[in-house]
mmCIF file of the C-alpha atoms, coordinates in Angstrom:
data_MODEL
# 
_entry.id   MODEL 
# 
loop_
_atom_site.group_PDB 
_atom_site.id 
_atom_site.type_symbol 
_atom_site.label_atom_id 
_atom_site.label_alt_id 
_atom_site.label_comp_id 
_atom_site.label_asym_id 
_atom_site.label_entity_id 
_atom_site.label_seq_id 
_atom_site.pdbx_PDB_ins_code 
_atom_site.Cartn_x 
_atom_site.Cartn_y 
_atom_site.Cartn_z 
_atom_site.occupancy 
_atom_site.B_iso_or_equiv 
_atom_site.pdbx_formal_charge 
_atom_site.auth_seq_id 
_atom_site.auth_comp_id 
_atom_site.auth_asym_id 
_atom_site.auth_atom_id 
_atom_site.pdbx_PDB_model_num 
ATOM 1  C CA . MET A 1 1  ? 10.883  -6.629  -7.497  1.00 0.00 ? 1  MET A CA 1 
ATOM 2  C CA . ASP A 1 2  ? 8.181   -9.275  -7.024  1.00 0.00 ? 2  ASP A CA 1 
ATOM 3  C CA . TYR A 1 3  ? 7.227   -10.930 -3.730  1.00 0.00 ? 3  TYR A CA 1 
ATOM 4  C CA . LYS A 1 4  ? 5.159   -14.117 -3.344  1.00 0.00 ? 4  LYS A CA 1 
ATOM 5  C CA . THR A 1 5  ? 3.388   -16.016 -0.591  1.00 0.00 ? 5  THR A CA 1 
ATOM 6  C CA . GLY A 1 6  ? 1.304   -19.021 -1.618  1.00 0.00 ? 6  GLY A CA 1 
ATOM 7  C CA . ASP A 1 7  ? -0.632  -18.071 -4.768  1.00 0.00 ? 7  ASP A CA 1 
ATOM 8  C CA . LEU A 1 8  ? -0.440  -14.345 -3.937  1.00 0.00 ? 8  LEU A CA 1 
ATOM 9  C CA . ALA A 1 9  ? 2.079   -12.039 -5.669  1.00 0.00 ? 9  ALA A CA 1 
ATOM 10 C CA . VAL A 1 10 ? 2.993   -8.423  -4.876  1.00 0.00 ? 10 VAL A CA 1 
ATOM 11 C CA . THR A 1 11 ? 4.709   -6.602  -7.732  1.00 0.00 ? 11 THR A CA 1 
ATOM 12 C CA . ASP A 1 12 ? 6.739   -3.361  -7.624  1.00 0.00 ? 12 ASP A CA 1 
ATOM 13 C CA . PRO A 1 13 ? 5.757   -1.917  -4.204  1.00 0.00 ? 13 PRO A CA 1 
ATOM 14 C CA . TRP A 1 14 ? 6.569   1.814   -4.016  1.00 0.00 ? 14 TRP A CA 1 
ATOM 15 C CA . SER A 1 15 ? 5.793   4.933   -2.009  1.00 0.00 ? 15 SER A CA 1 
ATOM 16 C CA . ARG A 1 16 ? 5.907   8.627   -2.726  1.00 0.00 ? 16 ARG A CA 1 
ATOM 17 C CA . PRO A 1 17 ? 8.481   10.552  -0.690  1.00 0.00 ? 17 PRO A CA 1 
ATOM 18 C CA . THR A 1 18 ? 6.808   10.947  2.711   1.00 0.00 ? 18 THR A CA 1 
ATOM 19 C CA . PRO A 1 19 ? 7.592   10.096  6.359   1.00 0.00 ? 19 PRO A CA 1 
ATOM 20 C CA . ILE A 1 20 ? 7.673   6.575   7.794   1.00 0.00 ? 20 ILE A CA 1 
ATOM 21 C CA . ALA A 1 21 ? 4.589   5.840   9.867   1.00 0.00 ? 21 ALA A CA 1 
ATOM 22 C CA . ARG A 1 22 ? 3.535   4.344   13.193  1.00 0.00 ? 22 ARG A CA 1 
ATOM 23 C CA . GLN A 1 23 ? 0.419   2.809   11.613  1.00 0.00 ? 23 GLN A CA 1 
ATOM 24 C CA . VAL A 1 24 ? -0.594  1.563   8.181   1.00 0.00 ? 24 VAL A CA 1 
ATOM 25 C CA . GLU A 1 25 ? -4.150  1.260   6.860   1.00 0.00 ? 25 GLU A CA 1 
ATOM 26 C CA . LEU A 1 26 ? -5.731  0.204   3.589   1.00 0.00 ? 26 LEU A CA 1 
ATOM 27 C CA . HIS A 1 27 ? -7.784  3.108   2.149   1.00 0.00 ? 27 HIS A CA 1 
ATOM 28 C CA . GLU A 1 28 ? -9.946  3.709   -0.879  1.00 0.00 ? 28 GLU A CA 1 
ATOM 29 C CA . THR A 1 29 ? -10.644 6.993   -2.628  1.00 0.00 ? 29 THR A CA 1 
ATOM 30 C CA . ARG A 1 30 ? -14.267 7.621   -3.613  1.00 0.00 ? 30 ARG A CA 1 
ATOM 31 C CA . SER A 1 31 ? -16.306 10.485  -4.945  1.00 0.00 ? 31 SER A CA 1 
ATOM 32 C CA . VAL A 1 32 ? -18.989 11.392  -2.372  1.00 0.00 ? 32 VAL A CA 1 
ATOM 33 C CA . GLN A 1 33 ? -21.393 14.091  -3.562  1.00 0.00 ? 33 GLN A CA 1 
ATOM 34 C CA . GLY A 1 34 ? -18.752 15.481  -5.909  1.00 0.00 ? 34 GLY A CA 1 
ATOM 35 C CA . THR A 1 35 ? -15.947 15.491  -3.322  1.00 0.00 ? 35 THR A CA 1 
ATOM 36 C CA . MET A 1 36 ? -13.091 12.985  -3.331  1.00 0.00 ? 36 MET A CA 1 
ATOM 37 C CA . GLN A 1 37 ? -12.740 11.294  0.071   1.00 0.00 ? 37 GLN A CA 1 
ATOM 38 C CA . MET A 1 38 ? -10.385 8.664   1.467   1.00 0.00 ? 38 MET A CA 1 
ATOM 39 C CA . ARG A 1 39 ? -11.907 6.028   3.744   1.00 0.00 ? 39 ARG A CA 1 
ATOM 40 C CA . PRO A 1 40 ? -10.327 3.062   5.589   1.00 0.00 ? 40 PRO A CA 1 
ATOM 41 C CA . VAL A 1 41 ? -11.091 -0.417  4.253   1.00 0.00 ? 41 VAL A CA 1 
ATOM 42 C CA . GLU A 1 42 ? -11.265 -3.284  6.774   1.00 0.00 ? 42 GLU A CA 1 
ATOM 43 C CA . ALA A 1 43 ? -10.593 -6.099  4.305   1.00 0.00 ? 43 ALA A CA 1 
ATOM 44 C CA . LEU A 1 44 ? -9.956  -6.621  0.615   1.00 0.00 ? 44 LEU A CA 1 
ATOM 45 C CA . GLU A 1 45 ? -10.884 -9.620  -1.498  1.00 0.00 ? 45 GLU A CA 1 
ATOM 46 C CA . CYS A 1 46 ? -7.977  -10.630 -3.747  1.00 0.00 ? 46 CYS A CA 1 
ATOM 47 C CA . PRO A 1 47 ? -9.487  -12.904 -6.392  1.00 0.00 ? 47 PRO A CA 1 
ATOM 48 C CA . PRO A 1 48 ? -7.176  -14.680 -8.834  1.00 0.00 ? 48 PRO A CA 1 
ATOM 49 C CA . GLY A 1 49 ? -5.847  -12.265 -11.392 1.00 0.00 ? 49 GLY A CA 1 
ATOM 50 C CA . LEU A 1 50 ? -4.973  -8.638  -10.791 1.00 0.00 ? 50 LEU A CA 1 
ATOM 51 C CA . THR A 1 51 ? -5.989  -6.555  -7.779  1.00 0.00 ? 51 THR A CA 1 
ATOM 52 C CA . LYS A 1 52 ? -4.338  -3.165  -8.212  1.00 0.00 ? 52 LYS A CA 1 
ATOM 53 C CA . ILE A 1 53 ? -3.445  -0.906  -5.310  1.00 0.00 ? 53 ILE A CA 1 
ATOM 54 C CA . GLU A 1 54 ? -2.413  2.595   -6.425  1.00 0.00 ? 54 GLU A CA 1 
ATOM 55 C CA . PRO A 1 55 ? -2.742  6.313   -5.619  1.00 0.00 ? 55 PRO A CA 1 
ATOM 56 C CA . GLY A 1 56 ? -6.165  7.730   -6.427  1.00 0.00 ? 56 GLY A CA 1 
ATOM 57 C CA . GLY A 1 57 ? -7.903  4.399   -5.787  1.00 0.00 ? 57 GLY A CA 1 
ATOM 58 C CA . LEU A 1 58 ? -7.298  1.608   -3.335  1.00 0.00 ? 58 LEU A CA 1 
ATOM 59 C CA . HIS A 1 59 ? -4.016  2.388   -1.551  1.00 0.00 ? 59 HIS A CA 1 
ATOM 60 C CA . VAL A 1 60 ? -1.898  1.817   1.555   1.00 0.00 ? 60 VAL A CA 1 
ATOM 61 C CA . MET A 1 61 ? -2.018  4.859   3.887   1.00 0.00 ? 61 MET A CA 1 
ATOM 62 C CA . LEU A 1 62 ? 0.884   5.613   6.241   1.00 0.00 ? 62 LEU A CA 1 
ATOM 63 C CA . LEU A 1 63 ? -0.347  7.284   9.474   1.00 0.00 ? 63 LEU A CA 1 
ATOM 64 C CA . GLY A 1 64 ? 1.493   8.727   12.492  1.00 0.00 ? 64 GLY A CA 1 
ATOM 65 C CA . LEU A 1 65 ? 4.486   9.822   10.465  1.00 0.00 ? 65 LEU A CA 1 
ATOM 66 C CA . THR A 1 66 ? 7.834   9.609   12.310  1.00 0.00 ? 66 THR A CA 1 
ATOM 67 C CA . HIS A 1 67 ? 10.447  10.841  9.813   1.00 0.00 ? 67 HIS A CA 1 
ATOM 68 C CA . PRO A 1 68 ? 10.680  11.780  6.157   1.00 0.00 ? 68 PRO A CA 1 
ATOM 69 C CA . LEU A 1 69 ? 11.425  9.382   3.340   1.00 0.00 ? 69 LEU A CA 1 
ATOM 70 C CA . THR A 1 70 ? 13.455  10.555  0.394   1.00 0.00 ? 70 THR A CA 1 
ATOM 71 C CA . ALA A 1 71 ? 13.328  9.348   -3.183  1.00 0.00 ? 71 ALA A CA 1 
ATOM 72 C CA . GLY A 1 72 ? 15.730  6.473   -3.810  1.00 0.00 ? 72 GLY A CA 1 
ATOM 73 C CA . THR A 1 73 ? 15.466  4.965   -0.326  1.00 0.00 ? 73 THR A CA 1 
ATOM 74 C CA . GLU A 1 74 ? 13.544  1.826   0.688   1.00 0.00 ? 74 GLU A CA 1 
ATOM 75 C CA . PHE A 1 75 ? 11.671  0.597   3.748   1.00 0.00 ? 75 PHE A CA 1 
ATOM 76 C CA . PRO A 1 76 ? 10.176  -2.763  4.750   1.00 0.00 ? 76 PRO A CA 1 
ATOM 77 C CA . LEU A 1 77 ? 6.403   -3.218  4.908   1.00 0.00 ? 77 LEU A CA 1 
ATOM 78 C CA . THR A 1 78 ? 4.735   -6.391  6.194   1.00 0.00 ? 78 THR A CA 1 
ATOM 79 C CA . LEU A 1 79 ? 1.409   -7.199  4.543   1.00 0.00 ? 79 LEU A CA 1 
ATOM 80 C CA . ARG A 1 80 ? -0.918  -9.657  6.320   1.00 0.00 ? 80 ARG A CA 1 
ATOM 81 C CA . PHE A 1 81 ? -3.297  -11.811 4.281   1.00 0.00 ? 81 PHE A CA 1 
ATOM 82 C CA . ARG A 1 82 ? -6.050  -13.990 5.740   1.00 0.00 ? 82 ARG A CA 1 
ATOM 83 C CA . ASP A 1 83 ? -5.310  -17.049 3.613   1.00 0.00 ? 83 ASP A CA 1 
ATOM 84 C CA . ALA A 1 84 ? -1.779  -16.446 2.329   1.00 0.00 ? 84 ALA A CA 1 
ATOM 85 C CA . GLY A 1 85 ? -0.116  -15.400 5.613   1.00 0.00 ? 85 GLY A CA 1 
ATOM 86 C CA . SER A 1 86 ? 2.330   -12.508 6.005   1.00 0.00 ? 86 SER A CA 1 
ATOM 87 C CA . LEU A 1 87 ? 4.621   -11.136 3.328   1.00 0.00 ? 87 LEU A CA 1 
ATOM 88 C CA . THR A 1 88 ? 7.340   -8.530  3.949   1.00 0.00 ? 88 THR A CA 1 
ATOM 89 C CA . VAL A 1 89 ? 8.192   -6.392  0.930   1.00 0.00 ? 89 VAL A CA 1 
ATOM 90 C CA . GLN A 1 90 ? 10.782  -3.658  0.381   1.00 0.00 ? 90 GLN A CA 1 
ATOM 91 C CA . VAL A 1 91 ? 8.948   -0.482  -0.666  1.00 0.00 ? 91 VAL A CA 1 
ATOM 92 C CA . VAL A 1 92 ? 10.920  1.802   -2.985  1.00 0.00 ? 92 VAL A CA 1 
ATOM 93 C CA . VAL A 1 93 ? 10.428  5.545   -2.429  1.00 0.00 ? 93 VAL A CA 1 
ATOM 94 C CA . ALA A 1 94 ? 9.960   7.198   -5.822  1.00 0.00 ? 94 ALA A CA 1 
ATOM 95 C CA . ASP A 1 95 ? 8.530   10.373  -7.323  1.00 0.00 ? 95 ASP A CA 1 
ATOM 96 C CA . ARG A 1 96 ? 5.735   9.030   -9.525  1.00 0.00 ? 96 ARG A CA 1 
ATOM 97 C CA . PRO A 1 97 ? 2.581   10.706  -10.798 1.00 0.00 ? 97 PRO A CA 1 
# 
């Protein structure tokens, strides 16, 4: 499923099976002195073209988990963009590598 707001498009939002959260942050995974670490990101530039958010790189982190998600279910997630406004997407819970 694709979602659009202005010139911005979100394609195929999904989550691994995990609990729903009280808070959501944008994180990036980096190698720091040979150790992989996840760090919050305050903002993300989305230039025209493809900005990919995926596990093992830039990703959405669910914090303050409240209950488990199971594969095959969905939940709404509202993304807020500085220039494009807010966009609510349905995130599919799926077992993916």
